[in-house]
C-alpha positions in Angstrom: 3.2 5.0 -27.4 4.7 8.1 -25.7 8.1 7.5 -24.2 10.0 9.2 -21.5 12.9 11.1 -23.0 15.7 9.5 -21.1 19.3 8.7 -22.0 21.4 5.8 -20.9 23.8 6.5 -18.1 27.4 6.3 -19.4 29.5 3.6 -17.6 31.0 4.9 -14.4 29.4 8.3 -14.5 26.5 7.7 -12.2 26.5 9.3 -8.8 26.9 6.7 -6.1 27.3 8.7 -2.8 24.6 10.2 -0.7 24.6 13.4 1.2 23.5 13.8 4.8 20.5 15.9 3.5 19.4 13.1 1.2 19.7 10.5 3.9 17.5 12.7 6.1 15.0 13.0 3.3 14.9 9.3 2.7 14.4 8.6 6.4 11.7 11.2 6.7 9.8 9.9 3.6 10.1 6.4 4.9 9.0 7.2 8.5 6.0 9.1 7.2 5.0 6.2 4.9 5.4 3.8 7.9 3.0 5.8 10.0 0.5 6.2 7.2 0.6 2.4 6.7 0.1 1.9 10.4 -3.0 4.1 10.3 -4.4 2.4 7.2 -3.7 -1.2 8.4 -4.9 -0.7 12.0 -8.3 -0.4 10.3 -7.6 -3.4 8.0 -6.7 -5.7 10.9 -9.4 -4.4 13.4 -12.4 -4.2 11.1 -12.8 -8.0 10.3 -12.6 -8.8 14.0 -14.7 -6.2 15.7 -16.6 -3.8 13.4 -19.3 -6.2 12.3 -20.7 -6.3 15.8 -19.8 -2.7 16.7 -21.1 -0.9 13.6 -23.4 -3.4 11.8 -25.1 -5.4 14.6 -28.5 -5.6 12.9 -27.2 -7.7 10.0 -26.7 -11.5 9.8 -23.2 -12.8 9.8 -22.5 -12.8 6.0 -24.1 -9.4 5.5 -22.2 -7.8 8.3 -18.9 -9.3 7.0 -19.7 -7.9 3.6 -20.5 -4.5 5.1 -17.2 -4.4 6.9 -15.3 -5.3 3.7 -17.3 -2.6 1.9 -16.1 0.0 4.4 -12.6 -1.3 3.9 -13.1 -0.9 0.1 -14.3 2.7 0.5 -10.8 3.7 1.6 -9.4 2.3 -1.6 -12.1 3.8 -3.8 -11.0 7.2 -2.5 -7.3 6.6 -3.3 -7.4 7.3 -7.0 -9.2 10.6 -6.2 -6.5 11.5 -3.6 -3.8 10.4 -6.1 -5.2 12.8 -8.8 -5.7 15.8 -6.5 -2.4 15.5 -4.6 -0.6 14.3 -7.7 -1.7 17.5 -9.5 -0.5 19.7 -6.7 2.6 17.6 -6.2 3.6 18.4 -9.8 2.5 22.0 -9.6 3.5 23.1 -6.0 6.0 20.5 -4.9 6.2 17.0 -3.4 7.2 18.1 0.1 4.1 20.3 0.8 1.7 17.6 -0.3 3.4 15.1 2.0 2.8 17.4 5.0 -0.9 17.7 4.1 -1.6 14.1 3.4 0.1 13.0 6.6 -2.0 15.3 8.8 -5.3 14.3 7.1 -4.6 10.6 7.5 -3.6 10.8 11.1 -6.5 12.9 12.2 -9.1 10.7 10.4 -7.6 7.6 12.1 -7.8 9.3 15.5 -11.5 10.1 15.1 -12.2 6.5 14.1 -10.9 5.5 17.5 -13.3 8.0 19.1 -16.5 6.8 17.3 -19.5 5.6 19.3 -21.1 2.3 18.4 -24.3 1.6 16.5 -26.0 0.9 19.8 -25.1 4.4 21.0 -26.0 6.6 18.0 -27.6 4.3 15.5 -27.1 4.6 11.8 -24.9 7.7 12.2 -22.1 5.4 13.5 -21.5 3.5 10.3 -22.1 6.6 8.2 -19.4 8.5 10.0 -17.1 5.5 9.8 -17.5 5.4 6.0 -16.8 9.1 5.8 -13.6 8.8 7.9 -12.5 5.8 5.9 -13.0 7.7 2.7 -10.8 10.6 4.1 -8.2 8.0 5.1 -8.1 6.6 1.6 -8.1 10.1 0.0 -5.0 11.1 2.0 -3.2 7.7 1.5 -3.8 8.0 -2.3 -1.9 11.3 -2.4 0.9 10.2 -0.1 2.7 7.3 -1.8 3.9 8.6 -5.1 4.8 12.1 -3.7 7.0 10.3 -1.2 8.5 8.0 -3.9 9.1 10.9 -6.3 10.7 13.1 -3.7 13.1 10.2 -2.8 13.7 9.0 -6.4 14.4 12.4 -7.8 17.1 13.1 -5.2 18.7 9.6 -5.2 22.0 8.6 -6.9 21.2 7.5 -10.4 22.3 3.9 -10.0 20.7 3.4 -6.6 17.2 4.7 -7.4 15.5 1.4 -6.9 17.2 0.8 -3.6 16.3 4.1 -2.1 12.8 4.2 -3.6 12.2 0.8 -2.0 12.6 2.4 1.4 9.1 3.7 1.0 7.9 0.2 0.2 9.9 -1.3 3.0 8.5 1.2 5.5 5.0 -0.1 4.6 5.7 -3.4 6.4 7.2 -1.4 9.3 3.8 0.2 9.8 2.0 -3.1 9.2 4.2 -4.8 11.8 3.4 -2.0 14.3 -0.3 -2.3 13.6 -0.6 -6.1 13.6 1.9 -6.4 16.5 -0.1 -4.0 18.7 -3.4 -5.6 17.9 -1.9 -9.1 18.6 -0.6 -7.8 22.0 -3.9 -6.3 22.9 -5.5 -9.6 21.9 -3.2 -11.4 24.4 -3.6 -8.9 27.2 -7.4 -8.6 27.0 -10.3 -11.0 26.4 -12.3 -11.0 23.2 -15.1 -9.1 25.0 -12.7 -6.5 26.3 -11.0 -6.1 22.9 -14.4 -5.7 21.2 -15.7 -3.3 23.8 -12.8 -0.8 24.1 -9.3 -2.1 23.6 -9.6 -1.9 19.7 -9.6 1.9 20.1 -6.1 2.2 21.5 -4.2 1.8 18.1 -6.4 4.4 16.5 -5.9 6.9 19.3 -2.1 6.5 19.2 -2.3 8.0 15.6 -2.4 11.5 17.0 1.0 11.1 18.7 2.5 9.5 15.6 1.2 12.4 13.5 3.0 15.0 15.7 6.3 13.1 15.4 6.0 12.6 11.7 5.0 16.2 11.0 8.1 17.4 12.8 10.4 15.1 10.9 9.0 15.9 7.5 9.1 19.6 8.0 12.9 19.4 7.9 13.6 17.9 4.5 14.4 19.5 1.1 12.3 19.6 -2.0 13.1 17.4 -5.1 16.1 18.7 -7.0 14.6 17.5 -10.4 11.3 19.2 -9.6 13.1 22.5 -8.8 15.2 22.2 -11.9 12.2 21.6 -14.1 10.5 24.6 -12.6 13.5 26.8 -13.3 13.4 25.7 -16.9 9.7 26.6 -17.0 8.9 22.9 -17.9 6.1 22.5 -15.3 2.7 21.5 -16.6 -0.3 23.7 -15.8 -2.7 20.7 -16.0 -0.5 17.6 -15.5 -3.4 15.2 -15.2 -4.8 16.3 -18.6 -1.3 15.8 -20.1 -1.2 12.3 -18.6 -4.6 11.4 -20.1 -3.5 12.7 -23.5 0.0 11.3 -23.8 0.7 8.7 -21.2 -2.3 6.4 -21.1 -0.3 3.2 -21.9 2.1 3.9 -19.1 -0.8 4.5 -16.7 -2.3 1.1 -17.7 1.1 -0.6 -17.2 1.5 0.9 -13.7 -2.1 0.0 -12.9 -1.6 -3.7 -13.8 1.6 -4.1 -11.8 0.0 -2.5 -8.7 -3.2 -4.5 -9.2 -1.5 -7.9 -9.1 0.7 -7.3 -6.0 -2.0 -5.6 -4.0 -4.6 -8.2 -4.8 -2.2 -10.9 -3.7 -1.2 -9.3 -0.4 -4.7 -8.0 0.6 -6.4 -11.3 -0.2 -3.6 -13.1 1.7 -3.7 -10.9 4.8 -7.1 -9.2 5.1 -9.4 -11.8 3.6 -7.5 -14.7 5.1 -7.6 -13.0 8.5 -11.3 -12.6 8.4 -11.9 -16.1 7.2 -9.6 -17.7 9.8 -11.2 -15.8 12.7 -14.9 -15.9 11.6 -15.2 -19.3 9.8 -12.3 -21.3 11.2 -12.8 -19.8 14.7 -9.1 -19.3 15.2 -7.8 -16.8 17.8 -7.1 -13.4 16.1 -3.7 -13.2 17.8 -2.5 -16.4 16.1 -3.2 -14.9 12.7 -2.0 -11.4 13.3 1.2 -12.8 14.8 1.8 -14.6 11.5 1.2 -11.4 9.6 3.7 -9.6 11.9 6.4 -12.2 11.3 5.8 -12.1 7.5 6.1 -8.3 7.4 9.3 -8.3 9.4 10.8 -10.6 6.7 9.5 -8.3 4.0 11.1 -5.3 5.6 14.5 -7.1 5.0 13.8 -8.6 1.6 12.4 -5.5 -0.1 15.6 -3.3 0.0 17.7 -6.4 -0.9 15.6 -7.2 -4.0 15.4 -3.6 -5.0 19.2 -3.2 -4.8 19.5 -6.1 -7.3 16.9 -4.5 -9.5 19.3 -1.5 -9.9 21.7 -4.0 -11.5 19.5 -6.5 -13.2 16.4 -4.4 -14.0 12.9 -4.1 -12.4 11.0 -6.3 -14.9 12.7 -9.7 -14.2 11.9 -9.6 -10.5 8.3 -8.5 -11.0 7.7 -11.2 -13.6 9.2 -13.8 -11.4 7.1 -12.7 -8.5 3.9 -12.9 -10.5 4.6 -16.3 -11.8 5.5 -17.8 -8.4 2.5 -16.1 -6.7 0.2 -17.7 -9.3 1.7 -21.1 -8.6 1.7 -20.7 -4.8 -1.7 -19.2 -4.3 -3.7 -22.6 -4.2 -1.2 -24.0 -1.8 -1.6 -21.1 0.6 -5.3 -21.7 1.1 -4.8 -25.4 1.7 -2.3 -24.4 4.5 -4.9 -22.0 5.9 -7.5 -24.8 6.2 -5.1 -26.8 8.4 -5.8 -24.3 11.2 -2.2 -24.9 12.3 -0.8 -21.6 13.6 2.8 -22.4 12.8 2.1 -23.7 9.3 -0.1 -20.6 8.6 2.8 -18.3 9.8 5.1 -20.1 7.4 2.5 -19.6 4.6 2.4 -15.8 5.4 6.2 -15.6 5.3 6.3 -17.2 1.9 3.4 -15.2 0.6 4.3 -11.7 2.0 8.0 -11.9 2.9 9.2 -13.5 -0.3 6.6 -13.6 -3.2 5.0 -10.3 -2.6 8.4 -8.8 -2.0 9.6 -9.8 -5.5 6.7 -7.8 -7.0 6.7 -5.0 -4.4 10.4 -4.2 -4.1 11.0 -2.9 -7.6 7.5 -1.5 -8.0 8.1 2.0 -6.6 10.9 2.8 -9.0 9.3 0.9 -11.9 6.1 3.0 -11.6 7.8 6.3 -11.1 10.3 5.8 -13.9 7.5 5.4 -16.5 6.9 9.2 -16.4 9.0 12.4 -16.7 9.4 14.9 -13.8 6.8 17.5 -14.8 4.0 14.8 -14.6 5.6 12.1 -12.6 3.4 12.3 -9.4 0.2 12.7 -11.4 0.9 9.8 -13.8 2.4 7.4 -11.3 -0.3 8.2 -8.6 -3.1 7.6 -11.1 -1.7 4.3 -12.3 -0.8 3.1 -8.8 -4.0 4.0 -7.1 -6.2 2.6 -9.8 -4.3 -0.6 -9.5 -4.5 -0.6 -5.7 -8.3 0.0 -5.7 -9.1 -2.6 -8.4 -6.7 -5.1 -7.0 -6.3 -4.7 -3.3 -9.3 -2.6 -2.2 -11.9 -4.8 -3.7 -10.1 -8.1 -3.0 -11.5 -8.9 0.4 -15.0 -7.9 -0.7 -14.8 -10.0 -3.8 -13.3 -12.8 -1.9 -16.1 -12.9 0.6 -18.7 -12.7 -2.2 -17.1 -15.5 -4.1 -16.9 -17.7 -1.0 -20.3 -16.9 0.3 -21.1 -19.4 3.0 -19.2 -22.2 1.3 -15.8 -23.6 1.9 -14.3 -23.8 -1.6 -11.5 -21.3 -2.6 -11.7 -22.3 -6.3 -13.4 -19.0 -7.5 -11.1 -16.9 -5.2 -8.0 -18.6 -6.7 -9.4 -18.2 -10.3 -10.0 -14.5 -9.7 -6.4 -13.9 -8.7 -5.0 -16.0 -11.5 -6.9 -13.9 -14.1 -5.4 -10.7 -12.6 -1.9 -12.3 -12.6 -2.2 -13.2 -16.3 -3.2 -9.6 -17.2 -0.4 -8.1 -15.2 2.2 -10.5 -16.7 1.3 -9.2 -20.2 1.5 -5.6 -19.0 5.0 -6.0 -17.5 6.3 -7.8 -20.7 5.2 -4.8 -22.8 6.6 -2.2 -20.4 10.0 -0.5 -20.9 12.9 -1.2 -18.7 14.0 2.2 -17.3 16.3 1.2 -14.5 19.5 2.1 -16.2 18.3 5.4 -17.7 18.6 9.0 -16.4 15.4 10.6 -15.2 14.4 13.8 -17.0 
């Protein structure tokens, strides 16, 4: 197995202070990631509630739900492709330039989703354009994440890499909170008919304003110091993806498994559970999205805290603990969902997302990026992460709906997650612990 050529940091020699320029960079990367998560999850929270009637009205209930989750999955299928393309150019041209491009593409696609006419207005063209825009969203999102993580990680103090890289992950819940909170507010202010008719467009149309703000902020950050140093030493790879496929396949598989388990857990918990509670249990959408909002507020706080401890104790122990606890908790969560008690379900979301998912998610950014050296870091980590996200998170609601069918038993859904958890646990046990090593 190829290994990253790294050396252990001598005691007391690691840089611990941060410069104003680095703090601006970390904030800019996190803000951009928050806005991209907002764009992506506005779709995730709106689609199960509205899009079956708006874009797929000619299908029966189960078929239209499956179609909605299929369009949701399309965004994830595009993510590995975006990760490969923007990962290649992130390693060849630079992390900052790719962050500007992916940000603009994501925001514009989200804005146009908010402008789409319904099936009743333009027929089959409506769902076709929806799928295309969803693909563009996923393509941009796939190239965003590891460029942002790499840019932050490669400029961070050696012994605080996990903490600062986790800002990218913690900013994800910020975007999710904004998305779910706005949708919950619209659900309170307007009737179901009004929301389904036009109010669902508001969060998508706001993307244009957010893009303008984020573009301005990201334009004023510096490039990665490790990337520039590698370029000066003429160590950059002409075809980083080919190098990854030749020398770093094991690390790609390890990154894939870690991202597969945490994304399956969180997307099945939030997106699939949201659709099931609204469609099958006939619960008000606002009662579920409010629970998701609270859970993500908790995760915003727990992710940096756990990541800071991972700088001292290692990434692997927290990820392993999160996988084990999630596997034990998962059957209990669905029993809580069946109670239809909004307060109990909110508590279930807090445990699932704010605590258990945070244990896996907080160290993940640094864990994934640290598996690869600087000349191929974005390409390798993007490929591993996005493959894991599409196989775990992107397909989870679709597979969950298929396994449930028209029944009421969660047994097959639970078994599906437990199998993924077992595979991920093996992958993490075999992975190296790079938290206390210098990046090269």
